Biotite code that builds the C-alpha atoms (Angstrom):
import biotite.structure as struc

atoms = struc.array([
    struc.Atom([-177.294, 118.067, 25.539], chain_id="A", res_id=1, res_name="MET", atom_name="CA", element="C"),
    struc.Atom([-179.978, 119.386, 23.223], chain_id="A", res_id=2, res_name="SER", atom_name="CA", element="C"),
    struc.Atom([-180.302, 122.983, 23.833], chain_id="A", res_id=3, res_name="VAL", atom_name="CA", element="C"),
    struc.Atom([-182.662, 125.754, 22.793], chain_id="A", res_id=4, res_name="PHE", atom_name="CA", element="C"),
    struc.Atom([-180.930, 129.512, 22.437], chain_id="A", res_id=5, res_name="PHE", atom_name="CA", element="C"),
    struc.Atom([-182.704, 132.586, 23.334], chain_id="A", res_id=6, res_name="ASP", atom_name="CA", element="C"),
    struc.Atom([-182.487, 135.902, 20.930], chain_id="A", res_id=7, res_name="THR", atom_name="CA", element="C"),
    struc.Atom([-180.179, 137.416, 23.031], chain_id="A", res_id=8, res_name="SER", atom_name="CA", element="C"),
    struc.Atom([-176.966, 134.889, 22.559], chain_id="A", res_id=9, res_name="LEU", atom_name="CA", element="C"),
    struc.Atom([-177.913, 135.196, 18.981], chain_id="A", res_id=10, res_name="LEU", atom_name="CA", element="C"),
    struc.Atom([-177.620, 138.922, 18.922], chain_id="A", res_id=11, res_name="VAL", atom_name="CA", element="C"),
    struc.Atom([-173.932, 138.459, 20.927], chain_id="A", res_id=12, res_name="TYR", atom_name="CA", element="C"),
    struc.Atom([-172.985, 136.133, 17.781], chain_id="A", res_id=13, res_name="ALA", atom_name="CA", element="C"),
    struc.Atom([-173.032, 138.897, 15.892], chain_id="A", res_id=14, res_name="GLN", atom_name="CA", element="C"),
    struc.Atom([-171.141, 141.040, 18.242], chain_id="A", res_id=15, res_name="GLN", atom_name="CA", element="C"),
    struc.Atom([-167.011, 141.067, 18.971], chain_id="A", res_id=16, res_name="ALA", atom_name="CA", element="C"),
    struc.Atom([-166.041, 140.142, 22.543], chain_id="A", res_id=17, res_name="GLY", atom_name="CA", element="C"),
    struc.Atom([-165.966, 137.983, 24.851], chain_id="A", res_id=18, res_name="PRO", atom_name="CA", element="C"),
    struc.Atom([-169.786, 137.275, 25.064], chain_id="A", res_id=19, res_name="LYS", atom_name="CA", element="C"),
    struc.Atom([-169.470, 137.493, 21.326], chain_id="A", res_id=20, res_name="GLY", atom_name="CA", element="C"),
    struc.Atom([-167.213, 134.890, 21.244], chain_id="A", res_id=21, res_name="GLU", atom_name="CA", element="C"),
    struc.Atom([-168.951, 132.814, 24.270], chain_id="A", res_id=22, res_name="ARG", atom_name="CA", element="C"),
    struc.Atom([-172.266, 132.850, 22.547], chain_id="A", res_id=23, res_name="ALA", atom_name="CA", element="C"),
    struc.Atom([-170.568, 132.379, 19.096], chain_id="A", res_id=24, res_name="ALA", atom_name="CA", element="C"),
    struc.Atom([-169.197, 128.723, 20.620], chain_id="A", res_id=25, res_name="ASP", atom_name="CA", element="C"),
    struc.Atom([-171.910, 127.589, 22.245], chain_id="A", res_id=26, res_name="LEU", atom_name="CA", element="C"),
    struc.Atom([-174.226, 128.253, 18.727], chain_id="A", res_id=27, res_name="ILE", atom_name="CA", element="C"),
    struc.Atom([-171.492, 126.491, 16.895], chain_id="A", res_id=28, res_name="ALA", atom_name="CA", element="C"),
    struc.Atom([-171.898, 123.382, 19.485], chain_id="A", res_id=29, res_name="ARG", atom_name="CA", element="C"),
    struc.Atom([-175.671, 123.655, 18.165], chain_id="A", res_id=30, res_name="GLY", atom_name="CA", element="C"),
    struc.Atom([-178.697, 123.582, 19.188], chain_id="A", res_id=31, res_name="GLY", atom_name="CA", element="C"),
    struc.Atom([-182.774, 124.289, 18.226], chain_id="A", res_id=32, res_name="VAL", atom_name="CA", element="C"),
    struc.Atom([-184.189, 127.767, 17.820], chain_id="A", res_id=33, res_name="ILE", atom_name="CA", element="C"),
    struc.Atom([-187.605, 129.087, 17.162], chain_id="A", res_id=34, res_name="SER", atom_name="CA", element="C"),
    struc.Atom([-189.227, 131.255, 14.904], chain_id="A", res_id=35, res_name="VAL", atom_name="CA", element="C"),
    struc.Atom([-190.146, 133.575, 17.245], chain_id="A", res_id=36, res_name="GLN", atom_name="CA", element="C"),
    struc.Atom([-186.454, 133.615, 17.556], chain_id="A", res_id=37, res_name="VAL", atom_name="CA", element="C"),
    struc.Atom([-185.339, 134.107, 14.272], chain_id="A", res_id=38, res_name="LEU", atom_name="CA", element="C"),
    struc.Atom([-188.446, 137.724, 14.369], chain_id="A", res_id=39, res_name="ASN", atom_name="CA", element="C"),
    struc.Atom([-186.583, 138.496, 17.464], chain_id="A", res_id=40, res_name="GLU", atom_name="CA", element="C"),
    struc.Atom([-183.005, 138.952, 16.030], chain_id="A", res_id=41, res_name="LEU", atom_name="CA", element="C"),
    struc.Atom([-184.191, 140.583, 12.673], chain_id="A", res_id=42, res_name="ALA", atom_name="CA", element="C"),
    struc.Atom([-186.041, 143.068, 14.684], chain_id="A", res_id=43, res_name="ASN", atom_name="CA", element="C"),
    struc.Atom([-182.936, 143.757, 16.710], chain_id="A", res_id=44, res_name="VAL", atom_name="CA", element="C"),
    struc.Atom([-180.799, 143.938, 13.789], chain_id="A", res_id=45, res_name="LEU", atom_name="CA", element="C"),
    struc.Atom([-183.272, 146.147, 11.622], chain_id="A", res_id=46, res_name="ARG", atom_name="CA", element="C"),
    struc.Atom([-184.541, 148.688, 14.724], chain_id="A", res_id=47, res_name="LYS", atom_name="CA", element="C"),
    struc.Atom([-181.630, 149.057, 17.314], chain_id="A", res_id=48, res_name="LYS", atom_name="CA", element="C"),
    struc.Atom([-178.444, 148.069, 14.907], chain_id="A", res_id=49, res_name="TRP", atom_name="CA", element="C"),
    struc.Atom([-179.975, 149.844, 11.673], chain_id="A", res_id=50, res_name="ARG", atom_name="CA", element="C"),
    struc.Atom([-178.671, 146.860, 9.435], chain_id="A", res_id=51, res_name="ARG", atom_name="CA", element="C"),
    struc.Atom([-179.783, 146.949, 6.144], chain_id="A", res_id=52, res_name="ASP", atom_name="CA", element="C"),
    struc.Atom([-182.129, 144.436, 4.548], chain_id="A", res_id=53, res_name="TRP", atom_name="CA", element="C"),
    struc.Atom([-179.440, 142.429, 2.613], chain_id="A", res_id=54, res_name="PRO", atom_name="CA", element="C"),
    struc.Atom([-177.325, 142.236, 5.954], chain_id="A", res_id=55, res_name="ASP", atom_name="CA", element="C"),
    struc.Atom([-180.112, 141.113, 7.739], chain_id="A", res_id=56, res_name="VAL", atom_name="CA", element="C"),
    struc.Atom([-180.829, 138.008, 5.560], chain_id="A", res_id=57, res_name="GLU", atom_name="CA", element="C"),
    struc.Atom([-177.195, 137.145, 5.189], chain_id="A", res_id=58, res_name="ALA", atom_name="CA", element="C"),
    struc.Atom([-177.251, 136.570, 9.424], chain_id="A", res_id=59, res_name="VAL", atom_name="CA", element="C"),
    struc.Atom([-180.394, 135.028, 9.223], chain_id="A", res_id=60, res_name="LEU", atom_name="CA", element="C"),
    struc.Atom([-178.884, 132.446, 6.363], chain_id="A", res_id=61, res_name="ASP", atom_name="CA", element="C"),
    struc.Atom([-176.099, 131.957, 8.847], chain_id="A", res_id=62, res_name="ASP", atom_name="CA", element="C"),
    struc.Atom([-178.343, 131.163, 11.508], chain_id="A", res_id=63, res_name="VAL", atom_name="CA", element="C"),
    struc.Atom([-180.620, 129.186, 9.913], chain_id="A", res_id=64, res_name="ARG", atom_name="CA", element="C"),
    struc.Atom([-177.083, 126.969, 8.742], chain_id="A", res_id=65, res_name="ASP", atom_name="CA", element="C"),
    struc.Atom([-175.517, 127.182, 11.979], chain_id="A", res_id=66, res_name="ALA", atom_name="CA", element="C"),
    struc.Atom([-178.473, 125.843, 14.226], chain_id="A", res_id=67, res_name="VAL", atom_name="CA", element="C"),
    struc.Atom([-179.401, 122.292, 14.343], chain_id="A", res_id=68, res_name="ASP", atom_name="CA", element="C"),
    struc.Atom([-183.581, 123.111, 13.434], chain_id="A", res_id=69, res_name="ASP", atom_name="CA", element="C"),
    struc.Atom([-185.622, 126.174, 13.180], chain_id="A", res_id=70, res_name="VAL", atom_name="CA", element="C"),
    struc.Atom([-189.448, 125.116, 15.144], chain_id="A", res_id=71, res_name="LEU", atom_name="CA", element="C"),
    struc.Atom([-192.307, 126.945, 14.067], chain_id="A", res_id=72, res_name="PRO", atom_name="CA", element="C"),
    struc.Atom([-195.013, 128.234, 16.286], chain_id="A", res_id=73, res_name="LEU", atom_name="CA", element="C"),
    struc.Atom([-198.087, 126.538, 16.632], chain_id="A", res_id=74, res_name="SER", atom_name="CA", element="C"),
    struc.Atom([-201.437, 126.798, 18.497], chain_id="A", res_id=75, res_name="VAL", atom_name="CA", element="C"),
    struc.Atom([-200.299, 124.279, 21.050], chain_id="A", res_id=76, res_name="GLU", atom_name="CA", element="C"),
    struc.Atom([-197.157, 126.355, 21.459], chain_id="A", res_id=77, res_name="THR", atom_name="CA", element="C"),
    struc.Atom([-198.732, 129.259, 22.484], chain_id="A", res_id=78, res_name="HIS", atom_name="CA", element="C"),
    struc.Atom([-201.685, 127.498, 24.504], chain_id="A", res_id=79, res_name="SER", atom_name="CA", element="C"),
    struc.Atom([-198.486, 126.202, 26.369], chain_id="A", res_id=80, res_name="ILE", atom_name="CA", element="C"),
    struc.Atom([-196.948, 129.944, 26.526], chain_id="A", res_id=81, res_name="ALA", atom_name="CA", element="C"),
    struc.Atom([-200.389, 130.732, 28.215], chain_id="A", res_id=82, res_name="LEU", atom_name="CA", element="C"),
    struc.Atom([-200.247, 128.246, 30.994], chain_id="A", res_id=83, res_name="GLU", atom_name="CA", element="C"),
    struc.Atom([-196.268, 128.947, 31.275], chain_id="A", res_id=84, res_name="ILE", atom_name="CA", element="C"),
    struc.Atom([-196.603, 132.623, 31.948], chain_id="A", res_id=85, res_name="ALA", atom_name="CA", element="C"),
    struc.Atom([-199.840, 132.398, 34.121], chain_id="A", res_id=86, res_name="ARG", atom_name="CA", element="C"),
    struc.Atom([-198.875, 129.870, 36.162], chain_id="A", res_id=87, res_name="ASP", atom_name="CA", element="C"),
    struc.Atom([-195.058, 131.293, 36.676], chain_id="A", res_id=88, res_name="HIS", atom_name="CA", element="C"),
    struc.Atom([-194.847, 134.731, 36.094], chain_id="A", res_id=89, res_name="GLY", atom_name="CA", element="C"),
    struc.Atom([-192.986, 135.173, 33.403], chain_id="A", res_id=90, res_name="LEU", atom_name="CA", element="C"),
    struc.Atom([-193.398, 137.561, 30.160], chain_id="A", res_id=91, res_name="SER", atom_name="CA", element="C"),
    struc.Atom([-195.696, 136.094, 27.529], chain_id="A", res_id=92, res_name="PHE", atom_name="CA", element="C"),
    struc.Atom([-192.858, 135.989, 24.761], chain_id="A", res_id=93, res_name="TYR", atom_name="CA", element="C"),
    struc.Atom([-190.593, 134.280, 27.345], chain_id="A", res_id=94, res_name="ASP", atom_name="CA", element="C"),
    struc.Atom([-193.498, 131.769, 27.892], chain_id="A", res_id=95, res_name="ALA", atom_name="CA", element="C"),
    struc.Atom([-193.091, 131.240, 24.125], chain_id="A", res_id=96, res_name="LEU", atom_name="CA", element="C"),
    struc.Atom([-189.359, 130.771, 24.605], chain_id="A", res_id=97, res_name="ILE", atom_name="CA", element="C"),
    struc.Atom([-189.597, 128.196, 27.340], chain_id="A", res_id=98, res_name="VAL", atom_name="CA", element="C"),
    struc.Atom([-193.108, 126.464, 25.938], chain_id="A", res_id=99, res_name="ALA", atom_name="CA", element="C"),
    struc.Atom([-190.516, 126.181, 22.150], chain_id="A", res_id=100, res_name="SER", atom_name="CA", element="C"),
    struc.Atom([-187.957, 124.975, 24.174], chain_id="A", res_id=101, res_name="ALA", atom_name="CA", element="C"),
    struc.Atom([-190.016, 122.252, 26.269], chain_id="A", res_id=102, res_name="LEU", atom_name="CA", element="C"),
    struc.Atom([-191.590, 120.985, 22.548], chain_id="A", res_id=103, res_name="GLN", atom_name="CA", element="C"),
    struc.Atom([-188.495, 120.643, 21.507], chain_id="A", res_id=104, res_name="ALA", atom_name="CA", element="C"),
    struc.Atom([-187.406, 118.311, 24.522], chain_id="A", res_id=105, res_name="GLY", atom_name="CA", element="C"),
    struc.Atom([-184.593, 120.369, 24.752], chain_id="A", res_id=106, res_name="CYS", atom_name="CA", element="C"),
    struc.Atom([-182.842, 119.884, 28.279], chain_id="A", res_id=107, res_name="GLU", atom_name="CA", element="C"),
    struc.Atom([-180.753, 123.349, 28.638], chain_id="A", res_id=108, res_name="THR", atom_name="CA", element="C"),
    struc.Atom([-182.509, 127.060, 27.961], chain_id="A", res_id=109, res_name="LEU", atom_name="CA", element="C"),
    struc.Atom([-179.347, 129.481, 27.279], chain_id="A", res_id=110, res_name="PHE", atom_name="CA", element="C"),
    struc.Atom([-180.457, 132.794, 28.251], chain_id="A", res_id=111, res_name="SER", atom_name="CA", element="C"),
    struc.Atom([-178.850, 135.915, 29.605], chain_id="A", res_id=112, res_name="GLU", atom_name="CA", element="C"),
    struc.Atom([-182.112, 137.406, 31.171], chain_id="A", res_id=113, res_name="HIS", atom_name="CA", element="C"),
    struc.Atom([-184.306, 134.385, 32.131], chain_id="A", res_id=114, res_name="MET", atom_name="CA", element="C"),
    struc.Atom([-183.465, 133.627, 36.108], chain_id="A", res_id=115, res_name="GLN", atom_name="CA", element="C"),
    struc.Atom([-180.679, 131.458, 35.926], chain_id="A", res_id=116, res_name="ASN", atom_name="CA", element="C"),
    struc.Atom([-181.075, 127.687, 37.315], chain_id="A", res_id=117, res_name="GLY", atom_name="CA", element="C"),
    struc.Atom([-184.999, 127.664, 37.245], chain_id="A", res_id=118, res_name="ARG", atom_name="CA", element="C"),
    struc.Atom([-186.575, 124.521, 36.412], chain_id="A", res_id=119, res_name="VAL", atom_name="CA", element="C"),
    struc.Atom([-190.017, 124.127, 33.898], chain_id="A", res_id=120, res_name="PHE", atom_name="CA", element="C"),
    struc.Atom([-189.805, 120.281, 33.692], chain_id="A", res_id=121, res_name="SER", atom_name="CA", element="C"),
    struc.Atom([-186.563, 119.167, 32.460], chain_id="A", res_id=122, res_name="ALA", atom_name="CA", element="C"),
    struc.Atom([-185.700, 122.101, 31.100], chain_id="A", res_id=123, res_name="LEU", atom_name="CA", element="C"),
    struc.Atom([-183.118, 124.043, 32.891], chain_id="A", res_id=124, res_name="THR", atom_name="CA", element="C"),
    struc.Atom([-182.726, 127.811, 32.255], chain_id="A", res_id=125, res_name="ILE", atom_name="CA", element="C"),
    struc.Atom([-178.650, 128.311, 32.244], chain_id="A", res_id=126, res_name="ARG", atom_name="CA", element="C"),
    struc.Atom([-177.151, 131.876, 31.867], chain_id="A", res_id=127, res_name="ASN", atom_name="CA", element="C"),
    struc.Atom([-174.216, 131.331, 29.935], chain_id="A", res_id=128, res_name="PRO", atom_name="CA", element="C"),
    struc.Atom([-172.287, 134.317, 30.971], chain_id="A", res_id=129, res_name="PHE", atom_name="CA", element="C"),
    struc.Atom([-172.021, 133.518, 34.044], chain_id="A", res_id=130, res_name="VAL", atom_name="CA", element="C"),
    struc.Atom([-169.034, 131.588, 35.966], chain_id="A", res_id=131, res_name="GLU", atom_name="CA", element="C"),
    struc.Atom([-169.780, 127.531, 36.364], chain_id="A", res_id=132, res_name="GLY", atom_name="CA", element="C"),
    struc.Atom([-174.000, 128.071, 34.786], chain_id="A", res_id=133, res_name="ALA", atom_name="CA", element="C"),
    struc.Atom([-173.020, 126.770, 31.643], chain_id="A", res_id=134, res_name="ALA", atom_name="CA", element="C"),
    struc.Atom([-170.692, 124.167, 30.124], chain_id="A", res_id=135, res_name="PRO", atom_name="CA", element="C"),
])
C-alpha cells in the first residue's frame, strides 16, 4: 500500500505521546510527501514552536531520510489542485496535498484534519488517530 503523509503527521512525529508514537510508527513504514509538506513543517517548527534554524534543518533532514520520496510541486500539480478545490470544496492547500498524493499514485493519504474515508479516484483519506481508520 502506497501512502502519502499530510503535514500534521510529521508534526505529531516530533512530539511525545500516543499521537506522536503513532505518527512516527507510520512514517517508519515508509511513504511519500511533497515539498509543500516540508515547507509547512518548517513553518510550524519555526513560527509555532520557535525552534532555531539548525534544529529545523536537522528535523527536515531526518524527515527526508525517513520517507521514500519527496515530490516537487509543478504547474501540473497546481492545475490538478485547482480542479480539486473547485469541484470538491477543499481549501487550495488541502487540494494541493490531494493532487500530489494522486500524482504519486498513492492509495492512502494519512491526514488528521481532512474527512476520514473520503475518496478521490483511487486515493482514500484516512485519519490514523481514529479507531479502525488506519492499519
